[in-house]
N, CA, C and O atoms as CSV, one atom per row, in Angstrom:
chain,resi,resn,atom,element,x,y,z
A,1,MET,N,N,-24.805,-32.283,-43.105
A,1,MET,CA,C,-24.575,-33.619,-42.646
A,1,MET,C,C,-23.895,-34.447,-43.739
A,1,MET,O,O,-22.959,-35.197,-43.461
A,2,ALA,N,N,-24.368,-34.310,-44.989
A,2,ALA,CA,C,-23.798,-35.071,-46.100
A,2,ALA,C,C,-22.362,-34.618,-46.372
A,2,ALA,O,O,-21.501,-35.430,-46.712
A,3,LYS,N,N,-22.112,-33.301,-46.219
A,3,LYS,CA,C,-20.759,-32.794,-46.425
A,3,LYS,C,C,-19.808,-33.395,-45.395
A,3,LYS,O,O,-18.686,-33.779,-45.726
A,4,ASN,N,N,-20.253,-33.473,-44.165
A,4,ASN,CA,C,-19.431,-34.032,-43.096
A,4,ASN,C,C,-19.114,-35.508,-43.381
A,4,ASN,O,O,-17.987,-35.961,-43.181
A,5,ARG,N,N,-20.114,-36.237,-43.846
A,5,ARG,CA,C,-19.931,-37.659,-44.161
A,5,ARG,C,C,-18.958,-37.820,-45.334
A,5,ARG,O,O,-18.109,-38.712,-45.320
A,6,ASN,N,N,-19.083,-36.950,-46.356
A,6,ASN,CA,C,-18.179,-36.998,-47.507
A,6,ASN,C,C,-16.747,-36.671,-47.084
A,6,ASN,O,O,-15.799,-37.292,-47.565
A,7,ALA,N,N,-16.593,-35.714,-46.199
A,7,ALA,CA,C,-15.261,-35.346,-45.709
A,7,ALA,C,C,-14.633,-36.518,-44.955
A,7,ALA,O,O,-13.449,-36.814,-45.121
A,8,LYS,N,N,-15.446,-37.186,-44.119
A,8,LYS,CA,C,-14.927,-38.343,-43.373
A,8,LYS,C,C,-14.559,-39.475,-44.329
A,8,LYS,O,O,-13.555,-40.160,-44.132
A,9,THR,N,N,-15.365,-39.666,-45.352
A,9,THR,CA,C,-15.089,-40.723,-46.333
A,9,THR,C,C,-13.803,-40.420,-47.093
A,9,THR,O,O,-12.987,-41.313,-47.321
A,10,LYS,N,N,-13.622,-39.152,-47.488
A,10,LYS,CA,C,-12.401,-38.751,-48.178
A,10,LYS,C,C,-11.186,-38.955,-47.291
A,10,LYS,O,O,-10.161,-39.468,-47.739
A,11,ALA,N,N,-11.301,-38.553,-46.029
A,11,ALA,CA,C,-10.196,-38.703,-45.084
A,11,ALA,C,C,-9.859,-40.179,-44.887
A,11,ALA,O,O,-8.686,-40.550,-44.847
A,12,ALA,N,N,-10.877,-41.012,-44.766
A,12,ALA,CA,C,-10.652,-42.452,-44.598
A,12,ALA,C,C,-9.988,-43.034,-45.842
A,12,ALA,O,O,-9.105,-43.883,-45.726
A,13,GLN,N,N,-10.392,-42.598,-47.011
A,13,GLN,CA,C,-9.801,-43.077,-48.257
A,13,GLN,C,C,-8.329,-42.653,-48.361
A,13,GLN,O,O,-7.489,-43.427,-48.819
A,14,GLN,N,N,-8.024,-41.429,-47.938
A,14,GLN,CA,C,-6.643,-40.945,-47.964
A,14,GLN,C,C,-5.773,-41.761,-47.011
A,14,GLN,O,O,-4.630,-42.088,-47.332
A,15,VAL,N,N,-6.314,-42.086,-45.845
A,15,VAL,CA,C,-5.576,-42.905,-44.883
A,15,VAL,C,C,-5.307,-44.279,-45.474
A,15,VAL,O,O,-4.206,-44.813,-45.331
A,16,LYS,N,N,-6.304,-44.857,-46.138
A,16,LYS,CA,C,-6.122,-46.162,-46.780
A,16,LYS,C,C,-5.042,-46.095,-47.851
A,16,LYS,O,O,-4.207,-46.992,-47.967
A,17,ASN,N,N,-5.070,-45.014,-48.635
A,17,ASN,CA,C,-4.059,-44.852,-49.690
A,17,ASN,C,C,-2.658,-44.752,-49.108
A,17,ASN,O,O,-1.718,-45.360,-49.620
A,18,VAL,N,N,-2.524,-43.991,-48.048
A,18,VAL,CA,C,-1.213,-43.824,-47.405
A,18,VAL,C,C,-0.738,-45.165,-46.845
A,18,VAL,O,O,0.424,-45.533,-47.018
A,19,ARG,N,N,-1.626,-45.891,-46.181
A,19,ARG,CA,C,-1.259,-47.199,-45.632
A,19,ARG,C,C,-0.863,-48.171,-46.737
A,19,ARG,O,O,0.104,-48.919,-46.596
A,20,ALA,N,N,-1.608,-48.157,-47.829
A,20,ALA,CA,C,-1.298,-49.056,-48.948
A,20,ALA,C,C,0.064,-48.722,-49.539
A,20,ALA,O,O,0.845,-49.618,-49.857
A,21,LYS,N,N,0.347,-47.436,-49.685
A,21,LYS,CA,C,1.652,-47.032,-50.217
A,21,LYS,C,C,2.770,-47.423,-49.264
A,21,LYS,O,O,3.820,-47.892,-49.704
A,22,ARG,N,N,2.561,-47.238,-47.969
A,22,ARG,CA,C,3.563,-47.593,-46.968
A,22,ARG,C,C,3.816,-49.088,-46.987
A,22,ARG,O,O,4.965,-49.529,-46.955
A,23,GLU,N,N,2.735,-49.877,-47.040
A,23,GLU,CA,C,2.880,-51.336,-47.081
A,23,GLU,C,C,3.585,-51.777,-48.355
A,23,GLU,O,O,4.410,-52.690,-48.325
A,24,GLY,N,N,3.268,-51.142,-49.462
A,24,GLY,CA,C,3.933,-51.462,-50.723
A,24,GLY,C,C,5.420,-51.155,-50.662
A,24,GLY,O,O,6.245,-51.939,-51.131
A,25,PHE,N,N,5.762,-49.998,-50.075
A,25,PHE,CA,C,7.166,-49.614,-49.952
A,25,PHE,C,C,7.905,-50.571,-49.028
A,25,PHE,O,O,9.019,-50.995,-49.338
A,26,LEU,N,N,7.296,-50.915,-47.895
A,26,LEU,CA,C,7.937,-51.840,-46.966
A,26,LEU,C,C,8.113,-53.211,-47.588
A,26,LEU,O,O,9.118,-53.878,-47.345
A,27,SER,N,N,7.155,-53.637,-48.381
A,27,SER,CA,C,7.271,-54.909,-49.091
A,27,SER,C,C,8.426,-54.866,-50.085
A,27,SER,O,O,9.173,-55.835,-50.220
A,28,PHE,N,N,8.568,-53.750,-50.774
A,28,PHE,CA,C,9.671,-53.574,-51.721
A,28,PHE,C,C,11.023,-53.642,-51.008
A,28,PHE,O,O,11.930,-54.346,-51.453
A,29,VAL,N,N,11.150,-52.910,-49.906
A,29,VAL,CA,C,12.406,-52.898,-49.145
A,29,VAL,C,C,12.718,-54.297,-48.625
A,29,VAL,O,O,13.869,-54.730,-48.662
A,30,SER,N,N,11.715,-54.995,-48.150
A,30,SER,CA,C,11.902,-56.358,-47.669
A,30,SER,C,C,12.386,-57.268,-48.800
A,30,SER,O,O,13.277,-58.093,-48.596
A,31,GLY,N,N,11.815,-57.123,-49.965
A,31,GLY,CA,C,12.232,-57.915,-51.122
A,31,GLY,C,C,13.661,-57.628,-51.534
A,31,GLY,O,O,14.407,-58.541,-51.889
A,32,VAL,N,N,14.046,-56.359,-51.486
A,32,VAL,CA,C,15.422,-55.983,-51.821
A,32,VAL,C,C,16.394,-56.604,-50.827
A,32,VAL,O,O,17.448,-57.108,-51.214
A,33,LYS,N,N,16.039,-56.566,-49.551
A,33,LYS,CA,C,16.897,-57.143,-48.511
A,33,LYS,C,C,17.093,-58.638,-48.750
A,33,LYS,O,O,18.216,-59.138,-48.694
A,34,VAL,N,N,16.003,-59.346,-49.014
A,34,VAL,CA,C,16.088,-60.786,-49.271
A,34,VAL,C,C,16.949,-61.038,-50.502
A,34,VAL,O,O,17.787,-61.939,-50.504
A,35,GLU,N,N,16.743,-60.252,-51.535
A,35,GLU,CA,C,17.504,-60.418,-52.777
A,35,GLU,C,C,19.000,-60.243,-52.535
A,35,GLU,O,O,19.803,-61.057,-52.991
A,36,LEU,N,N,19.375,-59.191,-51.824
A,36,LEU,CA,C,20.794,-58.897,-51.612
A,36,LEU,C,C,21.464,-59.881,-50.667
A,36,LEU,O,O,22.631,-60.223,-50.858
A,37,LEU,N,N,20.743,-60.343,-49.651
A,37,LEU,CA,C,21.367,-61.200,-48.650
A,37,LEU,C,C,21.343,-62.677,-49.019
A,37,LEU,O,O,22.229,-63.420,-48.596
A,38,HIS,N,N,20.367,-63.124,-49.787
A,38,HIS,CA,C,20.215,-64.553,-49.989
A,38,HIS,C,C,20.323,-65.015,-51.439
A,38,HIS,O,O,20.720,-66.156,-51.678
A,39,ARG,N,N,19.995,-64.195,-52.387
A,39,ARG,CA,C,19.945,-64.660,-53.772
A,39,ARG,C,C,21.145,-64.223,-54.603
A,39,ARG,O,O,21.474,-64.873,-55.595
A,40,VAL,N,N,21.799,-63.143,-54.216
A,40,VAL,CA,C,22.940,-62.649,-54.976
A,40,VAL,C,C,24.168,-63.456,-54.611
A,40,VAL,O,O,24.454,-63.668,-53.433
A,41,LEU,N,N,24.900,-63.908,-55.628
A,41,LEU,CA,C,26.154,-64.611,-55.389
A,41,LEU,C,C,27.289,-63.582,-55.463
A,41,LEU,O,O,27.710,-63.185,-56.550
A,42,TRP,N,N,27.768,-63.165,-54.309
A,42,TRP,CA,C,28.810,-62.157,-54.253
A,42,TRP,C,C,30.159,-62.791,-54.566
A,42,TRP,O,O,30.423,-63.910,-54.125
A,43,PRO,N,N,31.025,-62.103,-55.322
A,43,PRO,CA,C,32.336,-62.675,-55.640
A,43,PRO,C,C,33.232,-62.696,-54.402
A,43,PRO,O,O,33.074,-61.895,-53.481
A,44,LYS,N,N,34.175,-63.637,-54.412
A,44,LYS,CA,C,35.154,-63.726,-53.328
A,44,LYS,C,C,36.148,-62.582,-53.477
A,44,LYS,O,O,36.258,-61.986,-54.548
A,45,LEU,N,N,36.869,-62.278,-52.405
A,45,LEU,CA,C,37.826,-61.175,-52.415
A,45,LEU,C,C,38.902,-61.398,-53.481
A,45,LEU,O,O,39.293,-60.460,-54.175
A,46,LYS,N,N,39.375,-62.625,-53.609
A,46,LYS,CA,C,40.403,-62.950,-54.600
A,46,LYS,C,C,39.891,-62.645,-56.019
A,46,LYS,O,O,40.601,-62.042,-56.825
A,47,ASP,N,N,38.673,-63.060,-56.308
A,47,ASP,CA,C,38.078,-62.799,-57.616
A,47,ASP,C,C,37.895,-61.301,-57.841
A,47,ASP,O,O,38.139,-60.795,-58.936
A,48,MET,N,N,37.469,-60.608,-56.810
A,48,MET,CA,C,37.231,-59.169,-56.933
A,48,MET,C,C,38.519,-58.421,-57.240
A,48,MET,O,O,38.527,-57.495,-58.052
A,49,LYS,N,N,39.610,-58.823,-56.590
A,49,LYS,CA,C,40.917,-58.203,-56.867
A,49,LYS,C,C,41.317,-58.462,-58.314
A,49,LYS,O,O,41.795,-57.559,-59.002
A,50,SER,N,N,41.125,-59.678,-58.768
A,50,SER,CA,C,41.477,-60.034,-60.148
A,50,SER,C,C,40.653,-59.215,-61.147
A,50,SER,O,O,41.196,-58.691,-62.120
A,51,TYR,N,N,39.365,-59.110,-60.910
A,51,TYR,CA,C,38.499,-58.329,-61.797
A,51,TYR,C,C,38.905,-56.858,-61.801
A,51,TYR,O,O,38.941,-56.219,-62.852
A,52,SER,N,N,39.207,-56.333,-60.625
A,52,SER,CA,C,39.578,-54.920,-60.522
A,52,SER,C,C,40.870,-54.636,-61.282
A,52,SER,O,O,40.969,-53.641,-61.999
A,53,ILE,N,N,41.854,-55.509,-61.122
A,53,ILE,CA,C,43.125,-55.326,-61.827
A,53,ILE,C,C,42.917,-55.402,-63.335
A,53,ILE,O,O,43.511,-54.629,-64.087
A,54,THR,N,N,42.081,-56.326,-63.773
A,54,THR,CA,C,41.788,-56.455,-65.201
A,54,THR,C,C,41.136,-55.190,-65.740
A,54,THR,O,O,41.523,-54.695,-66.799
A,55,VAL,N,N,40.163,-54.670,-65.031
A,55,VAL,CA,C,39.459,-53.460,-65.480
A,55,VAL,C,C,40.407,-52.264,-65.498
A,55,VAL,O,O,40.407,-51.492,-66.457
A,56,ILE,N,N,41.207,-52.104,-64.459
A,56,ILE,CA,C,42.143,-50.974,-64.403
A,56,ILE,C,C,43.171,-51.090,-65.530
A,56,ILE,O,O,43.506,-50.089,-66.165
A,57,GLY,N,N,43.674,-52.302,-65.783
A,57,GLY,CA,C,44.612,-52.501,-66.886
A,57,GLY,C,C,43.984,-52.170,-68.225
A,57,GLY,O,O,44.610,-51.526,-69.066
A,58,PHE,N,N,42.751,-52.607,-68.428
A,58,PHE,CA,C,42.033,-52.328,-69.669
A,58,PHE,C,C,41.858,-50.820,-69.861
A,58,PHE,O,O,42.059,-50.307,-70.962
A,59,ILE,N,N,41.494,-50.129,-68.821
A,59,ILE,CA,C,41.296,-48.672,-68.894
A,59,ILE,C,C,42.613,-47.972,-69.202
A,59,ILE,O,O,42.648,-47.070,-70.039
A,60,LEU,N,N,43.702,-48.375,-68.538
A,60,LEU,CA,C,45.013,-47.764,-68.794
A,60,LEU,C,C,45.465,-48.006,-70.236
A,60,LEU,O,O,45.976,-47.099,-70.892
A,61,PHE,N,N,45.273,-49.238,-70.728
A,61,PHE,CA,C,45.646,-49.538,-72.104
A,61,PHE,C,C,44.935,-48.605,-73.077
A,61,PHE,O,O,45.577,-47.988,-73.928
A,62,TRP,N,N,43.616,-48.498,-72.955
A,62,TRP,CA,C,42.854,-47.677,-73.890
A,62,TRP,C,C,43.143,-46.188,-73.718
A,62,TRP,O,O,43.116,-45.435,-74.691
A,63,ALA,N,N,43.418,-45.763,-72.491
A,63,ALA,CA,C,43.772,-44.352,-72.274
A,63,ALA,C,C,45.077,-44.028,-72.982
A,63,ALA,O,O,45.193,-42.985,-73.626
A,64,LEU,N,N,46.057,-44.914,-72.867
A,64,LEU,CA,C,47.341,-44.698,-73.547
A,64,LEU,C,C,47.182,-44.780,-75.066
A,64,LEU,O,O,47.768,-43.978,-75.793
A,65,TYR,N,N,46.409,-45.723,-75.540
A,65,TYR,CA,C,46.180,-45.890,-76.980
A,65,TYR,C,C,45.520,-44.639,-77.579
A,65,TYR,O,O,45.976,-44.108,-78.592
A,66,ILE,N,N,44.455,-44.187,-76.943
A,66,ILE,CA,C,43.751,-42.995,-77.445
A,66,ILE,C,C,44.627,-41.759,-77.292
A,66,ILE,O,O,44.638,-40.894,-78.167
A,67,GLY,N,N,45.365,-41.669,-76.180
A,67,GLY,CA,C,46.272,-40.539,-75.975
A,67,GLY,C,C,47.356,-40.483,-77.022
A,67,GLY,O,O,47.716,-39.400,-77.483
A,68,LEU,N,N,47.888,-41.641,-77.413
A,68,LEU,CA,C,48.924,-41.688,-78.450
A,68,LEU,C,C,48.379,-41.200,-79.783
A,68,LEU,O,O,49.016,-40.388,-80.453
A,69,TRP,N,N,47.207,-41.689,-80.173
A,69,TRP,CA,C,46.616,-41.228,-81.434
A,69,TRP,C,C,46.272,-39.738,-81.381
A,69,TRP,O,O,46.422,-39.033,-82.379
A,70,ASP,N,N,45.822,-39.267,-80.253
A,70,ASP,CA,C,45.532,-37.844,-80.099
A,70,ASP,C,C,46.808,-37.023,-80.283
A,70,ASP,O,O,46.803,-35.994,-80.958
A,71,PHE,N,N,47.895,-37.487,-79.679
A,71,PHE,CA,C,49.182,-36.795,-79.804
A,71,PHE,C,C,49.641,-36.778,-81.265
A,71,PHE,O,O,50.096,-35.748,-81.764
A,72,ILE,N,N,49.520,-37.924,-81.950
A,72,ILE,CA,C,49.933,-38.009,-83.355
A,72,ILE,C,C,49.114,-37.055,-84.213
A,72,ILE,O,O,49.679,-36.314,-85.017
A,73,PHE,N,N,47.800,-37.060,-84.059
A,73,PHE,CA,C,46.959,-36.157,-84.856
A,73,PHE,C,C,47.199,-34.692,-84.502
A,73,PHE,O,O,47.167,-33.838,-85.388
A,74,ALA,N,N,47.436,-34.384,-83.236
A,74,ALA,CA,C,47.708,-33.002,-82.839
A,74,ALA,C,C,49.006,-32.509,-83.486
A,74,ALA,O,O,49.062,-31.388,-83.992
A,75,LYS,N,N,50.048,-33.348,-83.469
A,75,LYS,CA,C,51.319,-32.955,-84.098
A,75,LYS,C,C,51.135,-32.805,-85.608
A,75,LYS,O,O,51.698,-31.894,-86.217
A,76,GLY,N,N,50.354,-33.692,-86.207
A,76,GLY,CA,C,50.089,-33.580,-87.650
A,76,GLY,C,C,49.349,-32.307,-87.981
A,76,GLY,O,O,49.691,-31.637,-88.956
A,77,MET,N,N,48.354,-31.954,-87.206
A,77,MET,CA,C,47.621,-30.710,-87.442
A,77,MET,C,C,48.510,-29.501,-87.217
A,77,MET,O,O,48.437,-28.517,-87.953
A,78,GLU,N,N,49.345,-29.581,-86.202
A,78,GLU,CA,C,50.257,-28.478,-85.917
A,78,GLU,C,C,51.217,-28.277,-87.093
A,78,GLU,O,O,51.507,-27.145,-87.482
A,79,THR,N,N,51.700,-29.375,-87.647
A,79,THR,CA,C,52.594,-29.309,-88.789
A,79,THR,C,C,51.885,-28.699,-90.015
A,79,THR,O,O,52.457,-27.871,-90.725
A,80,LEU,N,N,50.651,-29.118,-90.246
A,80,LEU,CA,C,49.895,-28.570,-91.387
A,80,LEU,C,C,49.583,-27.090,-91.228
A,80,LEU,O,O,49.627,-26.343,-92.206
A,81,VAL,N,N,49.271,-26.655,-90.021
A,81,VAL,CA,C,48.870,-25.277,-89.783
A,81,VAL,C,C,50.086,-24.346,-89.837
A,81,VAL,O,O,49.976,-23.228,-90.341
A,82,THR,N,N,51.227,-24.779,-89.332
A,82,THR,CA,C,52.405,-23.881,-89.273
A,82,THR,C,C,53.126,-23.787,-90.601
A,82,THR,O,O,53.992,-22.924,-90.745
A,83,ARG,N,N,52.822,-24.622,-91.579
A,83,ARG,CA,C,53.488,-24.536,-92.885
A,83,ARG,C,C,52.969,-23.417,-93.691
A,83,ARG,O,O,53.421,-23.204,-94.815
């Protein structure tokens, strides 16, 4: 009889834990939704285009800069090795 009661108590506790976790997760998702829809200030399309062009330009500049130095050092090493 005591084993049966303990099993029921364990099962009830597991159900409570699952419900608490589900409620916690749903609360989290609800909070994320509110945050994204109401509190975040999303940039305008014009601003987003400007930011994107700036970032792409910055990346291209540094890629060319690093590529140029890589080319210079590679040619220098090639010259040193072939002599």
